[in-house]
N, CA, C and O atoms as CSV, one atom per row, in Angstrom:
chain,resi,resn,atom,element,x,y,z
A,1,MET,N,N,0.913,-1.131,0.226
A,1,MET,CA,C,0.101,0.118,0.168
A,1,MET,C,C,0.805,1.548,0.125
A,1,MET,O,O,1.603,1.736,1.043
A,2,LYS,N,N,0.659,2.481,-0.696
A,2,LYS,CA,C,1.277,3.656,-0.913
A,2,LYS,C,C,0.450,4.630,-0.252
A,2,LYS,O,O,-0.737,4.951,-0.317
A,3,ILE,N,N,1.628,5.055,0.514
A,3,ILE,CA,C,1.101,6.183,1.643
A,3,ILE,C,C,1.441,7.611,1.092
A,3,ILE,O,O,2.613,7.988,1.088
A,4,SER,N,N,0.287,8.523,0.560
A,4,SER,CA,C,0.528,9.805,-0.031
A,4,SER,C,C,1.594,10.508,0.759
A,4,SER,O,O,1.640,10.265,1.965
A,5,LYS,N,N,2.487,11.377,0.219
A,5,LYS,CA,C,3.227,12.437,0.432
A,5,LYS,C,C,2.861,13.271,1.708
A,5,LYS,O,O,3.587,13.612,2.643
A,6,GLU,N,N,1.448,13.518,1.468
A,6,GLU,CA,C,0.683,14.454,2.812
A,6,GLU,C,C,0.880,13.535,3.974
A,6,GLU,O,O,1.604,13.862,4.914
A,7,LYS,N,N,0.295,12.472,3.933
A,7,LYS,CA,C,0.194,11.533,5.067
A,7,LYS,C,C,1.703,11.385,5.479
A,7,LYS,O,O,1.988,11.783,6.609
A,8,GLN,N,N,2.619,10.903,4.765
A,8,GLN,CA,C,4.009,10.831,5.188
A,8,GLN,C,C,4.575,12.090,6.085
A,8,GLN,O,O,5.355,11.842,7.003
A,9,ASP,N,N,4.228,13.259,5.847
A,9,ASP,CA,C,4.608,14.541,6.086
A,9,ASP,C,C,3.748,14.674,7.625
A,9,ASP,O,O,4.286,15.169,8.616
A,10,LYS,N,N,2.528,14.216,7.621
A,10,LYS,CA,C,1.764,14.250,9.078
A,10,LYS,C,C,2.566,13.296,9.943
A,10,LYS,O,O,2.989,13.626,11.051
A,11,ILE,N,N,2.786,11.955,9.332
A,11,ILE,CA,C,3.492,11.296,10.567
A,11,ILE,C,C,4.891,11.682,10.625
A,11,ILE,O,O,5.330,11.415,11.744
A,12,LYS,N,N,5.673,12.147,9.949
A,12,LYS,CA,C,7.060,12.790,10.310
A,12,LYS,C,C,6.724,13.848,11.275
A,12,LYS,O,O,7.538,13.954,12.193
A,13,GLU,N,N,5.379,14.938,11.299
A,13,GLU,CA,C,5.176,16.199,12.134
A,13,GLU,C,C,5.100,15.343,13.276
A,13,GLU,O,O,5.664,15.795,14.272
A,14,GLY,N,N,4.421,13.960,13.424
A,14,GLY,CA,C,3.844,13.341,14.720
A,14,GLY,C,C,5.634,12.951,15.156
A,14,GLY,O,O,6.160,13.277,16.221
A,15,ILE,N,N,6.162,12.366,14.285
A,15,ILE,CA,C,7.736,11.957,15.042
A,15,ILE,C,C,8.275,13.132,15.395
A,15,ILE,O,O,8.702,12.965,16.538
A,16,LEU,N,N,8.506,14.298,15.022
A,16,LEU,CA,C,9.052,15.366,15.444
A,16,LEU,C,C,8.518,15.988,16.886
A,16,LEU,O,O,9.146,16.548,17.785
A,17,SER,N,N,7.114,15.670,16.750
A,17,SER,CA,C,6.372,16.171,17.991
A,17,SER,C,C,6.814,15.152,19.202
A,17,SER,O,O,7.293,15.633,20.229
A,18,PHE,N,N,6.677,14.019,19.088
A,18,PHE,CA,C,7.034,12.885,20.150
A,18,PHE,C,C,8.468,13.179,20.485
A,18,PHE,O,O,8.576,13.417,21.688
A,19,LEU,N,N,9.747,13.252,19.753
A,19,LEU,CA,C,11.032,13.741,20.301
A,19,LEU,C,C,10.757,14.700,20.801
A,19,LEU,O,O,10.960,14.682,22.015
A,20,PHE,N,N,10.263,15.822,20.313
A,20,PHE,CA,C,10.321,17.254,21.000
A,20,PHE,C,C,9.921,17.249,22.494
A,20,PHE,O,O,10.593,17.715,23.414
A,21,HIS,N,N,8.744,16.659,22.583
A,21,HIS,CA,C,8.172,16.409,24.059
A,21,HIS,C,C,8.911,15.402,24.810
A,21,HIS,O,O,8.649,15.433,26.012
A,22,ASN,N,N,9.734,14.542,24.466
A,22,ASN,CA,C,10.351,13.716,25.302
A,22,ASN,C,C,12.105,14.018,25.200
A,22,ASN,O,O,13.029,13.283,25.548
A,23,SER,N,N,12.125,15.042,24.741
A,23,SER,CA,C,13.652,15.557,24.578
A,23,SER,C,C,14.306,15.773,26.111
A,23,SER,O,O,13.531,16.205,26.964
A,24,PRO,N,N,15.398,15.552,26.420
A,24,PRO,CA,C,16.801,15.167,25.556
A,24,PRO,C,C,16.787,13.567,25.373
A,24,PRO,O,O,17.824,13.096,24.903
A,25,HIS,N,N,16.001,12.888,25.608
A,25,HIS,CA,C,15.908,11.263,25.552
A,25,HIS,C,C,15.964,11.019,24.260
A,25,HIS,O,O,15.456,11.815,23.470
A,26,SER,N,N,16.689,9.701,23.770
A,26,SER,CA,C,16.592,9.299,22.446
A,26,SER,C,C,15.751,8.018,22.491
A,26,SER,O,O,15.598,7.416,23.554
A,27,PHE,N,N,15.256,7.637,21.445
A,27,PHE,CA,C,14.434,6.477,21.356
A,27,PHE,C,C,14.776,5.430,20.271
A,27,PHE,O,O,15.171,5.813,19.169
A,28,PHE,N,N,14.658,4.338,20.508
A,28,PHE,CA,C,15.122,3.551,19.228
A,28,PHE,C,C,13.691,3.501,18.332
A,28,PHE,O,O,12.574,3.799,18.754
A,29,THR,N,N,14.077,2.999,16.855
A,29,THR,CA,C,13.037,3.061,15.842
A,29,THR,C,C,11.617,2.404,16.645
A,29,THR,O,O,10.518,2.900,16.891
A,30,SER,N,N,12.213,1.061,16.914
A,30,SER,CA,C,10.788,0.126,17.553
A,30,SER,C,C,9.967,0.904,18.459
A,30,SER,O,O,8.736,0.889,18.454
A,31,GLU,N,N,10.829,1.706,19.378
A,31,GLU,CA,C,9.813,2.543,20.525
A,31,GLU,C,C,9.187,3.529,19.987
A,31,GLU,O,O,8.040,3.678,20.407
A,32,ILE,N,N,9.694,4.568,18.865
A,32,ILE,CA,C,9.031,5.230,18.261
A,32,ILE,C,C,7.724,4.816,17.295
A,32,ILE,O,O,6.723,5.523,17.183
A,33,SER,N,N,7.887,3.800,16.761
A,33,SER,CA,C,7.072,2.912,15.832
A,33,SER,C,C,5.628,2.768,16.967
A,33,SER,O,O,4.500,3.225,16.783
A,34,LYS,N,N,6.064,2.096,17.967
A,34,LYS,CA,C,5.107,1.737,18.975
A,34,LYS,C,C,4.295,2.697,19.286
A,34,LYS,O,O,3.094,2.466,19.426
A,35,GLU,N,N,4.832,3.967,19.451
A,35,GLU,CA,C,4.403,5.240,20.111
A,35,GLU,C,C,3.132,5.471,18.826
A,35,GLU,O,O,1.954,5.261,19.116
A,36,LEU,N,N,3.396,5.765,17.899
A,36,LEU,CA,C,2.913,6.178,16.702
A,36,LEU,C,C,2.003,5.138,15.839
A,36,LEU,O,O,1.507,5.388,14.740
A,37,ALA,N,N,1.886,3.910,16.572
A,37,ALA,CA,C,1.511,2.770,15.741
A,37,ALA,C,C,1.750,2.583,14.416
A,37,ALA,O,O,0.897,2.546,13.529
A,38,ARG,N,N,2.875,2.472,14.302
A,38,ARG,CA,C,3.258,2.326,12.732
A,38,ARG,C,C,4.196,1.123,12.515
A,38,ARG,O,O,4.751,0.842,13.578
A,39,ASP,N,N,4.487,0.481,11.706
A,39,ASP,CA,C,5.122,-0.265,11.075
A,39,ASP,C,C,6.679,0.197,11.268
A,39,ASP,O,O,6.931,1.380,11.038
A,40,GLU,N,N,7.875,-0.786,11.733
A,40,GLU,CA,C,9.129,-0.314,12.000
A,40,GLU,C,C,9.837,-0.001,10.680
A,40,GLU,O,O,10.711,0.836,10.453
A,41,GLU,N,N,9.310,-0.779,9.959
A,41,GLU,CA,C,10.380,-0.436,8.442
A,41,GLU,C,C,10.144,0.890,7.729
A,41,GLU,O,O,10.923,1.581,7.072
A,42,PHE,N,N,8.576,1.094,8.104
A,42,PHE,CA,C,8.375,2.254,7.473
A,42,PHE,C,C,8.909,3.387,8.209
A,42,PHE,O,O,9.468,4.330,7.648
A,43,MET,N,N,8.715,3.284,9.630
A,43,MET,CA,C,9.341,4.381,10.348
A,43,MET,C,C,10.813,4.595,10.351
A,43,MET,O,O,11.305,5.679,10.663
A,44,LYS,N,N,11.614,3.407,9.953
A,44,LYS,CA,C,13.153,3.632,9.829
A,44,LYS,C,C,13.164,4.332,8.235
A,44,LYS,O,O,13.722,5.428,8.195
A,45,LYS,N,N,12.676,3.879,7.079
A,45,LYS,CA,C,12.632,4.870,6.032
A,45,LYS,C,C,12.199,6.527,6.444
A,45,LYS,O,O,12.887,7.508,6.160
A,46,LEU,N,N,11.210,6.546,6.998
A,46,LEU,CA,C,11.085,7.965,7.276
A,46,LEU,C,C,12.215,8.595,8.124
A,46,LEU,O,O,12.715,9.618,7.656
A,47,LEU,N,N,12.625,8.201,9.136
A,47,LEU,CA,C,13.534,8.574,10.032
A,47,LEU,C,C,14.796,8.974,9.089
A,47,LEU,O,O,15.347,10.057,9.290
A,48,GLU,N,N,15.232,8.156,8.119
A,48,GLU,CA,C,16.371,8.168,7.411
A,48,GLU,C,C,16.270,9.290,6.418
A,48,GLU,O,O,17.249,9.922,6.021
A,49,GLU,N,N,14.891,9.526,5.996
A,49,GLU,CA,C,14.600,10.564,5.237
A,49,GLU,C,C,15.001,12.034,5.875
A,49,GLU,O,O,15.749,12.896,5.415
A,50,MET,N,N,14.150,12.010,7.239
A,50,MET,CA,C,14.565,13.301,8.210
A,50,MET,C,C,15.939,13.295,8.417
A,50,MET,O,O,16.453,14.359,8.070
A,51,LEU,N,N,16.650,12.541,8.822
A,51,LEU,CA,C,18.063,12.210,8.984
A,51,LEU,C,C,18.760,13.363,7.899
A,51,LEU,O,O,19.336,14.397,8.236
A,52,LYS,N,N,18.540,12.891,6.567
A,52,LYS,CA,C,19.210,13.662,5.497
A,52,LYS,C,C,18.712,15.102,5.283
A,52,LYS,O,O,19.399,15.957,4.724
A,53,GLN,N,N,17.411,15.327,5.786
A,53,GLN,CA,C,17.127,16.876,5.945
A,53,GLN,C,C,17.548,17.349,7.046
A,53,GLN,O,O,17.468,18.576,6.975
A,54,GLY,N,N,18.064,16.934,8.293
A,54,GLY,CA,C,18.666,17.653,9.120
A,54,GLY,C,C,17.659,17.743,10.118
A,54,GLY,O,O,17.941,18.545,11.008
A,55,LEU,N,N,15.971,16.843,10.299
A,55,LEU,CA,C,15.558,17.130,11.354
A,55,LEU,C,C,15.648,16.128,12.535
A,55,LEU,O,O,15.125,16.361,13.624
A,56,VAL,N,N,16.191,15.246,12.315
A,56,VAL,CA,C,16.497,14.319,13.652
A,56,VAL,C,C,18.195,13.890,13.664
A,56,VAL,O,O,18.943,14.026,12.696
A,57,ALA,N,N,18.503,13.456,14.729
A,57,ALA,CA,C,19.892,13.154,14.440
A,57,ALA,C,C,19.915,11.873,15.081
A,57,ALA,O,O,19.046,11.475,15.856
A,58,GLU,N,N,21.108,11.135,14.675
A,58,GLU,CA,C,21.038,9.408,15.190
A,58,GLU,C,C,21.882,9.408,16.431
A,58,GLU,O,O,22.697,10.317,16.591
A,59,VAL,N,N,21.766,8.593,17.189
A,59,VAL,CA,C,22.471,8.271,18.323
A,59,VAL,C,C,23.303,6.830,18.111
A,59,VAL,O,O,22.780,5.722,17.991
A,60,LYS,N,N,24.338,7.053,18.100
A,60,LYS,CA,C,24.963,5.439,17.700
A,60,LYS,C,C,25.606,4.810,18.788
A,60,LYS,O,O,25.946,3.626,18.805
A,61,LYS,N,N,25.802,5.827,19.915
A,61,LYS,CA,C,26.692,5.050,20.861
A,61,LYS,C,C,25.695,5.153,22.169
A,61,LYS,O,O,24.903,6.095,22.188
A,62,ASN,N,N,25.708,4.053,23.452
A,62,ASN,CA,C,25.251,4.192,24.466
A,62,ASN,C,C,25.678,5.327,25.271
A,62,ASN,O,O,26.411,6.223,24.852
A,63,GLN,N,N,25.154,5.248,26.533
A,63,GLN,CA,C,25.637,5.978,27.804
A,63,GLN,C,C,26.881,5.790,28.105
A,63,GLN,O,O,27.544,6.690,28.621
A,64,LYS,N,N,27.376,4.605,27.829
A,64,LYS,CA,C,28.622,4.039,28.503
A,64,LYS,C,C,29.772,4.411,27.142
A,64,LYS,O,O,30.953,4.068,27.210
A,65,GLY,N,N,29.331,4.980,26.223
A,65,GLY,CA,C,30.284,5.082,24.839
A,65,GLY,C,C,30.554,3.891,23.990
A,65,GLY,O,O,31.419,3.962,23.117
A,66,ARG,N,N,29.813,2.706,24.204
A,66,ARG,CA,C,29.875,1.545,23.439
A,66,ARG,C,C,28.503,1.757,22.019
A,66,ARG,O,O,27.301,2.008,22.106
A,67,GLU,N,N,29.271,1.549,20.996
A,67,GLU,CA,C,28.313,1.603,19.786
A,67,GLU,C,C,27.317,0.696,19.509
A,67,GLU,O,O,27.620,-0.494,19.589
A,68,TYR,N,N,26.144,1.011,19.187
A,68,TYR,CA,C,25.121,0.056,19.055
A,68,TYR,C,C,25.191,-0.478,17.710
A,68,TYR,O,O,24.912,0.242,16.752
A,69,THR,N,N,25.578,-1.809,17.550
A,69,THR,CA,C,25.766,-2.337,16.411
A,69,THR,C,C,24.389,-3.022,15.460
A,69,THR,O,O,24.726,-3.356,14.325
A,70,ALA,N,N,23.074,-3.228,15.771
A,70,ALA,CA,C,22.188,-3.800,15.204
A,70,ALA,C,C,21.010,-2.532,15.159
A,70,ALA,O,O,20.129,-2.554,14.300
A,71,ARG,N,N,21.101,-1.394,16.218
A,71,ARG,CA,C,20.020,-0.788,16.187
A,71,ARG,C,C,20.457,0.658,16.279
A,71,ARG,O,O,21.631,0.902,16.555
A,72,THR,N,N,19.622,1.595,16.073
A,72,THR,CA,C,20.000,3.179,15.978
A,72,THR,C,C,19.087,3.915,16.832
A,72,THR,O,O,17.921,3.525,16.770
A,73,LYS,N,N,19.352,4.981,17.694
A,73,LYS,CA,C,18.506,5.714,18.397
A,73,LYS,C,C,18.464,6.584,17.577
A,73,LYS,O,O,19.188,6.649,16.584
A,74,TRP,N,N,17.338,7.604,17.994
A,74,TRP,CA,C,16.939,8.882,17.415
A,74,TRP,C,C,16.426,9.974,18.505
A,74,TRP,O,O,15.710,9.802,19.491
A,75,ARG,N,N,17.069,11.226,17.966
A,75,ARG,CA,C,16.599,12.374,18.799
A,75,ARG,C,C,16.346,13.362,17.748
A,75,ARG,O,O,16.637,13.250,16.557
A,76,ILE,N,N,15.684,14.488,18.417
A,76,ILE,CA,C,15.026,15.679,17.510
A,76,ILE,C,C,16.910,16.295,17.656
A,76,ILE,O,O,17.701,16.330,18.599
A,77,SER,N,N,16.998,16.700,16.177
A,77,SER,CA,C,18.146,17.456,16.169
A,77,SER,C,C,18.058,18.886,16.870
A,77,SER,O,O,16.970,19.448,16.991
A,78,ALA,N,N,19.274,19.464,17.337
A,78,ALA,CA,C,19.545,20.667,17.960
A,78,ALA,C,C,18.631,21.953,17.079
A,78,ALA,O,O,17.595,22.548,17.377
A,79,LYS,N,N,19.242,22.016,16.285
A,79,LYS,CA,C,18.554,23.004,15.406
A,79,LYS,C,C,16.732,23.182,15.232
A,79,LYS,O,O,15.957,24.134,15.144
A,80,ILE,N,N,16.657,22.229,15.240
A,80,ILE,CA,C,14.883,21.621,15.195
A,80,ILE,C,C,14.392,22.003,16.654
A,80,ILE,O,O,13.444,22.783,16.752
A,81,TYR,N,N,14.917,21.556,17.645
A,81,TYR,CA,C,14.749,21.583,18.866
A,81,TYR,C,C,14.197,23.114,19.121
A,81,TYR,O,O,13.042,23.488,19.325
A,82,GLU,N,N,15.580,23.970,19.027
A,82,GLU,CA,C,15.695,25.353,19.108
A,82,GLU,C,C,14.323,26.130,18.395
A,82,GLU,O,O,13.857,27.135,18.932
A,83,THR,N,N,13.734,25.569,17.148
A,83,THR,CA,C,13.185,26.300,16.549
A,83,THR,C,C,11.615,25.642,17.096
A,83,THR,O,O,10.678,26.430,16.975
A,84,TYR,N,N,11.348,24.512,17.575
A,84,TYR,CA,C,10.085,24.269,18.565
A,84,TYR,C,C,9.999,25.007,19.287
A,84,TYR,O,O,8.935,25.625,19.262
A,85,LYS,N,N,11.090,25.428,20.423
A,85,LYS,CA,C,10.983,25.996,21.350
A,85,LYS,C,C,10.720,27.235,21.253
A,85,LYS,O,O,10.030,27.701,22.159
A,86,LYS,N,N,11.157,28.130,20.187
A,86,LYS,CA,C,10.902,29.374,19.773
A,86,LYS,C,C,9.359,29.687,19.801
A,86,LYS,O,O,8.751,30.547,20.439
A,87,LEU,N,N,8.761,28.420,18.631
A,87,LEU,CA,C,7.283,28.861,18.489
A,87,LEU,C,C,6.493,28.481,19.554
A,87,LEU,O,O,5.359,28.958,19.577
A,88,GLN,N,N,6.988,27.373,20.870
A,88,GLN,CA,C,6.157,27.355,21.635
A,88,GLN,C,C,6.307,28.575,22.824
A,88,GLN,O,O,5.376,28.741,23.612
A,89,ASN,N,N,7.583,29.450,22.906
A,89,ASN,CA,C,7.627,30.312,23.586
A,89,ASN,C,C,6.507,31.610,22.854
A,89,ASN,O,O,5.781,32.346,23.523
A,90,LYS,N,N,6.619,31.616,21.445
A,90,LYS,CA,C,5.490,32.652,21.237
A,90,LYS,C,C,3.837,32.318,21.336
A,90,LYS,O,O,2.885,32.973,20.914
A,91,GLY,N,N,3.873,31.235,21.950
A,91,GLY,CA,C,2.277,30.599,22.199
A,91,GLY,C,C,1.825,29.785,20.702
A,91,GLY,O,O,0.669,29.381,20.580
A,92,ILE,N,N,2.538,29.649,19.923
A,92,ILE,CA,C,2.170,28.717,18.629
A,92,ILE,C,C,2.336,27.336,19.297
A,92,ILE,O,O,3.359,26.841,19.771
A,93,GLU,N,N,0.846,26.737,19.209
A,93,GLU,CA,C,0.572,25.165,19.517
A,93,GLU,C,C,1.826,24.267,18.786
A,93,GLU,O,O,1.836,24.340,17.557
A,94,VAL,N,N,2.633,23.626,19.267
A,94,VAL,CA,C,3.299,22.487,18.770
A,94,VAL,C,C,2.888,21.262,19.307
A,94,VAL,O,O,2.912,20.989,20.507
A,95,TYR,N,N,2.467,20.441,18.300
A,95,TYR,CA,C,1.891,19.230,18.411
A,95,TYR,C,C,2.566,18.195,18.283
A,95,TYR,O,O,2.029,17.092,18.387
């Protein structure tokens, strides 16, 4: 099944909102998929697109500095976090 560009953009907005509201924590793809009730492979594809656009950042190491070998964690990029924060401070609802 093909999902329209509009719907994909809405899902990306949902991802950014989830990551913003839970910042500074990072989440595995499976956790984000579960939260937004979407397929993991589809979410991974969207997250990789968002990474190329600079919307999210990959976390490749755990807190002890050991690299994740099979999975990736994601967080909102610093630039986008600041943008969301400014909008919120101006009273604009960020979903």
